[in-house]
N, C-alpha and C positions, 0 to 999 in steps of 0.2 A: 440788351440786343441778344438775338438768337441765331446761330447760324449752322449750316450743315456744310461739310467740306468734303468732297470726294478726292482721295488721294490716289492717283493713278498707280497701277502696278508698276509701269514703266519706271516710276520715279522711286518707288520703294525697293524694287529689285534690280534697278540699273547697277548698283554695286550692292550685292548681297553681304552686307557688312554691318557690325555694330553701329559703326560711326554714321552710316547712311541713315539707319534708323534713328540714331540719337538727333540728328539734326532736324528730323521732323518732329520728333517728341518735344524738342525745345521750342520750336516755333508753336507748337500747339498749346504749350504751356504759357506762353507769351499771350495768345489768343484767348485762353480760357480766363487771364487776368482782366480782359476787356469785355468778355461776354456773359450774359447769365446762362447760357445753355449752348454747349458745342457738342455736335455729333459729327464723327468722322466715318466715312465709308471707305473702305479699302477695295482697290481693283486688284486684279490678278498678276498682270504683268508677264515676262518672258516665261516664267516657268509654267505658267497656265497655258500659254500658247505652245510651248514644247510638248506638254502632254496631251492637249487638244489635236495636235498635228500627228501623233502617234495613233491616237484614237480614229481620226479621220481615216488612216491608211487601212483601218478595219471597217470602213464605211460604216461607222457609228451614227446614231441618230442625232439630231439637233439636240434633242433632250438630254441624251447622255453627255454630250460636249459641255452643255450647261452645266450639268452637275459637276464635271471635273473642274470647270471654271470656279463654281462656288467653294469647292474644297480649297483651292489655290487662294482665294480672297480670304478665307478663313485663317490660313497659314499666315497671311501678311498682316491680318488684324490681330491674331494672338501675339505676334512679334511685337508690333507697335504697342500693344497693351502693356508688353514686358518693358518696353523702352520708356513708357510713360510712369510706370510704377504705380504707386498708390494713387496718384491723381485720377487714374482711370478706373472706370467699372471693369471689375476683372473677369467678365465674361462676353463673348462676342453675343451681341443683341441681334434677336433676329426677326423682331416684330415691333410694331409701333405701339402696341400694348404695354410691352416690358418698360417702355420709357417713363411710364407714368409713376412708376414705384422707385427709380433710381434718383438718388439724391442730386440736386443741381449742381453742386460743386464737384461732381465727377465727370470727367470727358467720356463720352459713349463712343465705343468703336464698334463699327458693324463690317459685315462682308456681304456678299450675295446670298440670297435667300430661296427663291422659288426659280426652277428651269423656265425659261421663256422670258425672263426678265434680266436686263442689266442691272449693275450697280448704280447706274443713272436712275433708273426706276425707283430702285430702293431709296435712294438719297431723295429724290422728289417726295416719296410717300413720308419719310422722315420730317422731311422739310414742311410739309402741309400739316403733318400732326402736331408739331411743336409750334405752328405758326411762326416759321422763320423768317428773319428779314431779309435773308437771302441765302442763295446757295453758290458755294464757290466750287468750280470744277478746277482743281490743280492738274495738269496734264503735261505733255512736253511740246505743247504748240502755244504761241503767244496769243491767241485769239481766235476770232472767226473771220475767215477770208471768203470772197465772192466765189473763188474755186480752189481746189487743192493746190496750194502754193508749190508743192512739190512736183506738180505736173505742169501747170499753168504759170508762166513766168511772170504774166501781166496781172495775176490774182491780186486784188487789193484787200488789204486789212479793213475790217469795218468795227469801229471803236463802240458803236451804240446801234442797236436794231431792235424791232418789235419781234414779238413771238411769231407773227406771221411770216416776217422777213426770214427770220432763223429756219421757220419749217422748211421753206421754199430750197434753201440752201441743204438742209439735212436731207430731202427727199433725192438729192442727186448721188447720194451715199447708199450702199447695199447694208441692209440691218440683219445681222446673223451673229451667232456668237463669236466673241473675239473681233467683230468689225463694227462695233458700235461708234463709227468715226465722229468726232466732236461731241454728239450727244444723242441719246435714245429718243425717238419721236413719241414713244408711249409717256416718256417721262416729261417730255416738254408739254404735253396735253395737261398733266397734273399740275405743273408750276404756273402755267397759263390761267387754268380755273381758280387757282388760288392766288394770283397775281404776285408770286414770289419773284424776284430778280435774280436772275442767273448770271454770275461772272465766269468768264472763261479765260484762264490765264496759266502761263508758263510756270509751274512749281519746281523747276530744277534749281532755281534759286529760291531756297524754302522762305526767305524773306518776302517775297513777292506775294505769298499768301496772307502774311500780315498786312501787306500793303493793301490787299483785297479788302481787308477788314476795315481799313483806315481811309479808303477811298482814294488812294494814291497809286493804284496798280496800273499796269500797262496792257491790260487784257481788253477783252469786250464784254459789253453789258447787253443783256437781252431783258427787256421789260416792257 
């Protein structure tokens, strides 16, 4: 089994502590015992947003805001590599071509790569390259809803939906740096063409990510 996991920066930096990174490292080690290949893509989180907000006050371009976000994802990726120790490949991987030469027993950790792309897009590219069985997005929401549950009280959770149904929901959300709500539209096109199942779940409890691997999660599946 091969899997790509996106770890939201909101999870990694909710508490910028050794213990917080350790708990995600522990569950990734458990996942590696069950999977032939594990690729983890780290998000930027609050630190990223804070820097981007300062840059916005100077009317910075979207490209520059993306570049700030990329640096933040690499900070998180390097810290996660530290937490994983020797089980992790010791460099932040930037391209799908690099994966071919990395031993399968290593967990591969990535961040963002190119301006104009979210980490969802990068994760989708990696998933396609390794022929992943599924892509798990661990974030701070427990799945896909018909509308934003923070705004619409009657929003209903959808446990299983098609790529087309998911796209209609995503089109309601603005796509720009720091606001790739739920999933990036361009990333969806990649997983759709390769028929890769996407699981969106709440990773605040790190064991839920392992549940995603085992098919026991409480999130949403797009396939």
